[in-house]
Each structure stands twice: as structure tokens, then as C-alpha cells.
C-alpha positions in Angstrom: 11.0 -31.7 -8.9 8.9 -28.3 -9.4 5.4 -28.6 -7.4 2.8 -28.8 -9.9 0.8 -26.2 -8.4 1.3 -22.8 -6.6 -1.8 -21.5 -4.6 -1.7 -17.9 -3.7 -4.3 -16.3 -0.8 -5.4 -12.8 -2.2 -5.3 -10.4 0.2 -2.1 -9.0 2.0 -0.5 -12.0 -0.4 -1.2 -10.9 -4.1 -1.3 -7.3 -3.2 -1.4 -5.3 -0.2 -5.0 -4.7 -0.2 -6.8 -4.3 3.3 -6.0 -0.8 3.3 -8.1 -0.3 0.3 -10.6 -2.9 2.0 -11.0 -1.0 5.1 -11.6 2.9 3.4 -13.9 0.9 1.2 -15.9 -0.1 4.0 -16.1 2.9 5.6 -16.9 4.5 2.5 -20.0 2.0 2.1 -21.0 2.8 5.8 -20.7 6.4 5.3 -23.4 6.2 2.1 -25.4 4.1 3.8 -26.0 6.6 7.0 -24.1 4.5 9.5 -22.4 5.7 12.4 -19.9 3.1 11.7 -16.1 3.5 11.4 -13.4 1.1 11.3 -9.9 2.8 11.5 -6.6 0.8 11.2 -6.4 -0.3 15.0 -9.6 -1.7 15.0 -9.8 -3.2 11.2 -6.6 -4.9 12.9 -8.7 -6.4 15.1 -11.4 -7.4 12.9 -9.1 -9.3 10.8 -9.3 -12.3 13.6 -12.8 -13.3 11.5 -12.5 -13.9 7.6 -14.8 -13.1 5.1 -16.0 -9.6 4.8 -19.9 -10.5 5.5 -18.7 -12.5 8.7 -16.5 -9.7 9.6 -19.5 -6.9 9.6 -21.8 -9.3 11.6 -18.6 -9.9 14.1 -18.0 -6.1 14.6 -22.1 -5.5 15.4 -22.0 -8.8 17.7 -18.3 -7.6 19.6 -17.5 -3.9 18.9 -20.5 -1.8 18.0 -22.1 -0.5 21.6 -26.0 -0.3 20.7 -28.9 -2.7 19.3 -28.0 -4.3 16.2 -30.1 -3.3 12.9 -33.5 -5.4 12.9 -32.5 -6.4 9.4 -28.7 -7.1 9.9 -28.9 -9.9 7.3 -30.1 -7.9 4.4 -28.1 -4.7 5.8 -24.9 -6.5 5.4 -25.3 -8.1 2.3 -26.6 -4.6 0.6 -23.2 -2.8 2.6 -21.3 -6.0 1.2 -22.3 -5.4 -2.7 -21.8 -1.6 -2.3 -18.3 -2.0 -0.4 -17.1 -4.5 -3.4 -17.9 -1.8 -5.9 -16.0 0.9 -4.4 -13.1 -1.6 -4.0 -12.9 -2.9 -7.4 -13.0 0.8 -8.6 -10.1 1.7 -6.6 -8.6 -1.4 -7.8 -9.3 -0.6 -11.6 -8.0 3.0 -11.0 -4.4 1.4 -10.0 -4.9 1.8 -6.5 -3.8 -1.6 -5.7 -0.1 -2.6 -7.3 1.2 -6.3 -6.7 3.5 -7.0 -4.1 7.2 -7.1 -4.9 8.4 -10.3 -6.4 4.9 -11.4 -7.1 4.3 -10.6 -10.8 7.4 -11.9 -11.8 6.8 -15.4 -9.2 3.6 -15.5 -11.7 5.0 -15.5 -15.1 8.0 -17.8 -14.1 6.4 -20.0 -12.9 3.5 -20.2 -15.7 6.2 -20.1 -18.5 8.0 -23.1 -15.9 4.3 -24.7 -16.7 3.8 -24.7 -13.1 -0.3 -23.8 -12.8 -1.7 -21.3 -10.7 -4.5 -21.2 -8.7 -6.2 -18.8 -6.1 -7.8 -19.7 -2.5 -9.1 -16.7 -1.0 -12.2 -15.8 1.4 -12.5 -12.3 -0.6 -15.2 -12.5 -3.4 -14.0 -13.3 -7.0 -15.1 -9.7 -8.5 -12.3 -8.7 -6.2 -9.7 -11.4 -7.6 -10.8 -10.9 -11.0 -10.8 -7.0 -11.0 -7.0 -7.1 -9.3 -5.6 -9.4 -11.8 -6.7 -7.5 -14.8 -5.3 -4.5 -13.3 -2.1 -5.7 -12.5 -1.7 -8.6 -15.4 -3.6 -6.7 -18.1 -7.2 -8.2 -19.8 -6.0 -12.0 -19.4 -4.7 -11.7 -16.2 -7.4 -14.1 -14.4 -6.9 -16.4 -16.9 -3.2 -17.3 -15.3 -4.9 -18.9 -12.9 -6.5 -22.3 -13.9 -8.7 -22.1 -10.7 -10.1 -19.2 -8.6 -11.1 -20.5 -5.2 -12.7 -17.4 -3.6 -16.0 -16.0 -1.5 -18.7 -17.9 -1.0 -17.6 -21.4 -2.5 -17.1 -23.4 0.4 -19.5 -23.3 4.2 -16.8 -22.5 6.1 -13.9 -19.6 5.3 -10.4 -19.9 6.7 -9.0 -20.7 9.2 -11.2 -24.0 7.8 -9.2 -26.1 5.0 -12.4 -25.9 3.1 -11.1 -23.5 0.7 -8.1 -25.1 -0.2 -9.3 -28.6 0.0 -12.0 -27.3 -3.0 -8.9 -25.9 -4.8 -7.1 -29.2 -4.9 -10.6 -30.9 -5.8 -10.6 -28.4 -8.9 -6.8 -28.9 -9.7 -7.4 -32.8 -9.5 -4.1 -32.7 -7.4 -3.0 -34.0 -4.2 -1.7 -31.5 -1.5 2.0 -33.0 -1.8 2.4 -31.9 -5.2 1.5 -28.8 -4.4 2.4 -25.1 -2.5 0.6 -22.5 -0.7 1.7 -19.0 -0.3 -0.2 -16.8 2.7 0.3 -14.0 4.6 -1.5 -14.6 7.5 -1.8 -16.8 10.6 -5.1 -18.1 9.5 -3.8 -18.6 6.3 -1.4 -20.6 7.2 -3.7 -22.7 9.4 -5.9 -23.3 6.5 -3.7 -24.4 3.9 -1.5 -26.6 6.7 -4.8 -28.3 7.7 -5.4 -29.2 4.2 -1.5 -30.8 3.7 0.3 -27.9 2.1 3.7 -26.9 2.7 3.1 -23.2 3.1 5.4 -20.3 2.8 4.2 -16.8 4.0 4.8 -13.0 3.3 3.9 -10.7 6.1 2.7 -7.1 5.7 1.6 -4.6 7.9 -1.7 -6.0 9.6 0.2 -9.5 10.0 3.5 -9.0 10.8 4.2 -10.1 14.2 1.4 -12.9 13.9 2.3 -16.6 14.9 4.0 -18.4 11.9 5.0 -21.9 13.5 4.5 -24.3 11.0 5.5 -22.5 7.8 8.0 -23.5 5.5 9.5 -20.3 5.6 8.6 -16.6 5.8 9.7 -13.5 4.2 9.0 -10.0 4.2 8.1 -10.0 0.6 9.4 -12.1 -2.8 11.7 -9.0 -3.8 14.5 -11.9 -3.9 12.4 -14.1 -5.8 15.6 -16.4 -6.4 15.8 -17.1 -2.5 12.1 -17.7 -2.2 12.3 -20.5 -5.2 15.4 -22.0 -4.0 13.6 -22.6 -0.2 10.4 -23.7 -2.0 12.2 -25.9 -4.3 10.7 -24.3 -7.4 13.2 -24.3 -10.9 12.2 -21.3 -12.7 13.1 -19.7 -15.7 15.6 -17.1 -15.4 12.8 -14.7 -17.2 9.1 -15.0 -18.6 
């Protein structure tokens, strides 16, 4: 029997967005006159902390070899707002296509009456921009619940955002499945009791995915994923 809902992570799962996020952070730092720069190797290490504001605070505490700005809280808030503006502009310009198989999965699951939801640590503006750019004006409306950003006090690997989404759906964990891309996301979904499938990307390939139902490079072979997940999907939407 089909699960009643699929809950999607966003960054790295719906789309390969992390490089776009990294570039947006660096532009925000440069515009603010800060001598901060996150190269790919450093950003991969910073991804051990979920949430953009939390990631910047972690950078200052553990990687910045100088005195922290006295107005750090205000600075981080300003930087995050500007970074979000830069990132969403990149998305609207078509710079963040969905990963292979994702659009088809969304369409076929929706046609099968399976509810769709998001559970992410990123800002809601980022999610809506991504879905609208790739799925059209009503793209975000395909998802009955958007669990985003600061809606819960503790970010992944805490299960809070998944617990919140399940509550909004009015469903139990056994009735749903989760799709993630990272070790931290897998831990969060499993802690909420969800069967969890993983699609890897350049930043997460090689992480520890023990406990996942299955791990895929991507969903280009959607039928194989559907069989593994117990999904009965129409041939086309």
C-alpha cells in the first residue's frame, strides 16, 4: 500500500543547491566588507552544522582566527537576509534545476493521491523560490506542508522539524516516508520514526548512511526507487 505522504528535504535533495548557497554567502560577505570567504573544502566542513545562521556562528567560533564582531547577532541576521536575497535571485534566474527524477516523482506521487511535504532547515523563501522556478506558479501549492527554517527550536539532526511536519499532516511516521541527502538529515528523519531513503550529492557522498532504507545516486531510475519504497505510481502524471 502506498505511503500516505512523502516528506522531502530540500538542499541537496530536491536540487543541488549547496554550491549556490556557498556563492551567495560569499557575495553577502563581500558586500558587507568582511574578509570572510568559504571555499568548497571549508563549506563542506561547515555543513556539519545545519541552518545558515547557525553555520555562520560556527564559522566565527571555530574557523575565524580573529576577534568576533561585537554585534555578531545583528550581523548574522543582516548577512542571512542578504544571502537569502542573493540566493533566491539565483534560483529565479533558473540556476537551480531539480535533481534527476524529482519533478517526475512529485508529479506521479501527486497524481496517485500521495501527499507531499517539506522538512528543511532553510528559509521558506528559498523553498518557495525553488519550487516556483522549477514547477511553475503553483509549484509550492503541491506541497501541503512546508516545514522550514526557524519553525522549530532545534534543527537537524534533531527530529523536531519532522515531528512538526507529521503533526501538521495529521499522520503517523509509519504512514510516511522521507527523502534525504545527508547523514544529519537521515538521523533527524529516523529519530522521528520515518523510513528514510537517501540520494547522495557531491557534498554528502561518502557519509555514513547506515539505517537508510536504501541509498541512490539520484532518482533518474524512478521505477527502481518506487519499488524499493513500496510506491505504486501511475505510469505518467
